[in-house]
C-alpha positions, 0 to 999 in steps of 0.5 A: 451698944458696945461690941466684942469680937470674941473677948476683944473690944472691938467698937460701938454700934451706931447704926443699922445700915439694911443688912449691916450694923455700923459700927465706930472703930476709932475714927472709922465706920465699919458695916459689919453683915448681920450674918457676923453677929454671934449674940447680943446680951447683956447689953453688948453684941457679939460679933464674929468673922468677916471681911473687913474690906468690904466692912470698909467700904459699905461703911465709907457709902454709909457715912457719905449717904448719912453726910450729904448736906440738906437741901432747900427742899428739905428743910422747907419740907420740915417748915424751915426757910418759910417767909413771916410775913 
């Protein structure tokens, strides 16, 4: 869904991370606190003010967690890497 700050287009919602809405804004991912969401209507999310520096820090943490390399054990748990024979 598209995210608006007041009447201005702000970004696009990507994920929910704890009490944050992850919003892609340009090339950045910002974590907007749930308490800053004013409404969800007509396919758009309206947000109010929030600490952008904190949102940037939490957004970076989200990216780091979501972009971790997959371990061999994780791959095997999904059935990849099994020897056929």
